[in-house]
Every structure is written in structure tokens, then in C-alpha cells.
N, C-alpha and C positions, 0 to 999 in steps of 0.2 A: 319586866319579863318580855322577851321578844318571841312571841308565838307567831307562827305563819300557817295559815290553813291553805292547803293546796288540793286540787281536784283534777280528775280526768273524766271527760264526758263526751261520748259519741252521741251527737244530737240528731243523727239520721236525717239531715236536711230539715230538721224541725218537724218531721212527719211522725205523728204518733200512731198508736195501734189502731186507731179508727181510720187511718189513711188520710187524715186531715193535716195540712201544713199549717202550724200555728206557733210561730216564734214567741208569742206572748206566753205560751205554756212553758217553753224552755226558760224564758226569763224568770217566770215564777219559781221554777225549780232552782235556778241559780240563786235567787234571793233566799230560798230556804237554806241552801248550802252556805251562802255568804263567804265565798272563797276570797283569799287575798290574791291567789294566782290560780288560773284554771287553764288546762290544755283541752282544746275542743277538736273533735274530728267530724268530718262530713258536714262542714259548714258550707252552705250554698249561698254565695255572695253575688249571684246574678242580680242585676237590677230588677226590682219588682218581684223578687222571689219570696216575699212574705206578704202578709195581709196588710202591713202598713205601707207597702209600696217602696220600701227601702231595702238595702242589702242586709242580709241576716247578721253579719258581723258588726256592722255599724249599729244596727238595731239593738243587739244584745249588749254591746259596749255602752250605748247610751242609757239603756234601761238599768244597767248595773253601776254606772258611773265608773267604769274601768277603762284602762288604756288598751286598745286592740293592736295586736300584731298578726298580720295575715301571713299564712304559709300555704299558698295555693299549690295544688298538685295538678289540676286540670284547668287550663286557661281557655276561655271561650270568648267569642266576639262581644258577648253581652255581660261578661263578668267572669268570676272564677269560683273554684270549688276545692275544698281540701281542709287542711289543718288551720288552726288559729290559736292564739294565746290572748287571754285577758288578764291584766295585772293592775293592782293598785300601787305597786312599787315602781320607783324610777327605773328606766331601762338604760343600761350602760352600753350594751352592744347586742346585735342580733346577727346570727349566721343561719343560712338555710342549707341543710344537708340533703343532697340528692340520693335517694335510696331506691331508685327505679331499677328493676331487673327486667330488661326488655325480653320479650314483647309484652310483658304484663302491664297492668294498670300503673300509671305513674304514682310513686310514693316518695315521701320526703319527711324531714323532721325540722322543727323550729328549734334552734339552739340559741338561747338568750341568756345574757348576763344581767342580773337584776340587783339593785341595791335594796336590801331588806334591813332597814334600820341601821345602816352602816356596814352591814356584812354582805359581801358579794356572793350571790347565789346563782349557780348555773342551772338553768331550767330547760329541759329538753322534752318536747312534746311530739309524738309521732303516731302513725297509723300504718302497721305493717301489712304485708300481703297475705293472700289466702293460701298459697301453696307452701309446703314445708321447706322445699329447697330455696324458694324465694326469701322466706323469713330468715333462713340461716345466713344467706349472703347479706341481708339487711342488718342483722344483728352484728355481724363482723364489721360492717362499715360504721355502725354506731360505736362499737367498742374502740375502733381505731380513732374515731373523732374524740373520744373521751380519754384516750391514753395520755398520761402525763399530767392530768388535772389533779393536783394534790393540795392546792392552796385555797380551795373553796369548797363548800358543800355542793352536792349535786342532787337534783331531783330529775328522774327520768320517768315519764308517764305516757300513757296512750292506750289505744286499742291494739293489743299485740297480736290478736287473732290466733293465739296458740291454744288449741283445744285440749292438749295433753300436758298434764302437770310435769311429766318427766321429759318433755321435749328438749332437744339440745339447745335451742335459743334461750329458753328459760334458765337452763343450767349455766350457760355461759354468762348471762346477765347477773345471775345470783352470785356466781363466783367473783365477779368484779365489784358488784354494788351491794351485796348482802341480800338476805332473803326476808321478805315480808310475806304474810299469808296471801294465798290466792283466794279472793272472795268472789262469789258468784254475782255477776252483773248482767248476764244475758241469757235468755230474752227477758225484758223488763217485766212482763206479766207473770212469769214464773222462772226466776233466775236459776239456771242450771250450770252455766259455764263461766269461768273466771277469765274472760277475754280482756278485760280492762285491768291494767296493772300500774302500780306506783313503786318505784325504787328510790331509796333515800340513802345517801352516803355523806357522812358517817351514819351508820344504822342507828346509833344511840340517840340521834336527834328525833327519831320517829316516836311520838308519844301516843298516837292513836291512828287506827286505820279502820274505816267503816264504809259500808255501802249505804248510800242515801236512798232508802227504800220507803217512799211515801206514795199516797194515791196520785199526787201530782206528777211525781217522777215516773210512775208506771204508765201514765197517760201520754207523756210528752215525747217519748222516744222509745226505740226498741232496746236501748241500753239504759242501765241505771248509773248515776254518777258514783265514782269511787273517790273518797275523801280521806286525806291524811293531815295530821297536826304535827308541826315541827316546833321544837323549842331550841332556837338558835343560841340561847344563853349557854347551852350545854357545850358549846365550842370553847368556852373559857374554862381555865382551871378553877377548881373549887374556891381557892382563896381569892382569885380575881373576881369570880362571880359574886362572892360575898361583898367585896369592896365596891363593885359596880352597883349592887342593890342597896348600898348604904348600911349593910349589916356589919357587925364587928368581924374581926378575923376568925377564921375557923380554928378550933383548938388543935 
């Protein structure tokens, strides 16, 4: 059985509700989640930006034993800040989508092709803007980038920053990728808003969607991680799934 656990997590520069920057707490939360692939937002990878004196992305990748893919949106002389991806699966290709709507804060998406047990999976991780008009333009760009992808499953995740369940960006994404429930992830100490989202296409691959709400997660960031389970064996027809699992043919 080819199961894949994916997650989206805004780590808030590894600053918790107590105002303390502690990447070790975020690493502990990610160990609890145990993702195969996780899209991260607000990763501060300036040198010396954590208590260990190393970049946050390198620190988290090392702590989890996962491969890092950086997707910075703000470049500084001492490092960068923005999105990131951690994966235990081989990376086939990586593209970076510019979603900036000037003069607003730079925004982008990591668009990666991963090899999950022999199945190519397209995984897109992003962090959208704060203004409604900004998000509408950004979602249009995302959907243009995804147009024509029919030969592989897609996971799109991130902090979408959409406060209203009936907002047009959500409706457009659901029309293309299917609808999973909006689960409350923000603020972490008392979740009221479903700002973090995961979409999976084909929708039938999604076996589970939960908010990872633990004491450690409530302390580590102002967002809670959102976690989904995929069963990639469901891509195969029933008779072929039975053959691959060693079972006899279906009646």
C-alpha cells in the first residue's frame, strides 16, 4: 500500500505565542506529524535566525531527515525568507511560480514534481496575500500553471489567507481541484479560521484530513499544521490493485 502523509504548516518564523523564536519546538511538532511531504510558510533562513545558529530550513531538514527545497519570497543580504518544502521522496523537478502583485509583499509558490513510490506527484506549496483582490489574481495564476496537468495527481497546499468560506478564490480552486473541508487552524491557541488548506486531485485519493492540535503545536507557532493522508494505490483500477497487492483477481 502506497500511503503518503502530506501537511501544510505556517511556522511563523518559528516564533510561538510566547514571542520566543524556537525552531526546536517546530521540529518537535513536525516529528509528531511525521509527514512524507510538508509545505512550510514564513520560514526565516537568515544566518543565525535560530537558537542553533543555523538557518531554519537547514535546521528543520536536518532534524527531520528530509530533503529541503527553498522557495524564498524576500531576499536579504544575510539570507532569505518565505516558503519551503521538506520531502522524503526523490525530487524530479522544481519550478518557482511568481505570484507577486505589486506593490504588495512578494509572494510565490513552490511547484515540485516528486517520485512517490514510482508515481509522479505534483506538489505545490504557497502563501497567498492579505487583500482579496491580490488573492484573486494569485489564484488565477496558480490555476493557469496547473492547467493541462492530467497525467499525475496534484496536491496544492498553503496558507491561503482566505477568511471567508464563500470567497471567490476558494470557489475557483474547489471547482478545479475538488472540495475538502475547511478546518480551523488559526490562531493556534484558539482556532477560529480555516486559513491553511490542502487540495488533492483526484479527490478520491484523500483518505483523511485533520488539524494537528496538540500542546506542542499550540506553543510552536500561531498556526496549527493541517495534515492529509493519500492512498496512491487508488490510482490503479481495482483488478490491477489486487494483482499488485498479490491478491487474487476480483470477482
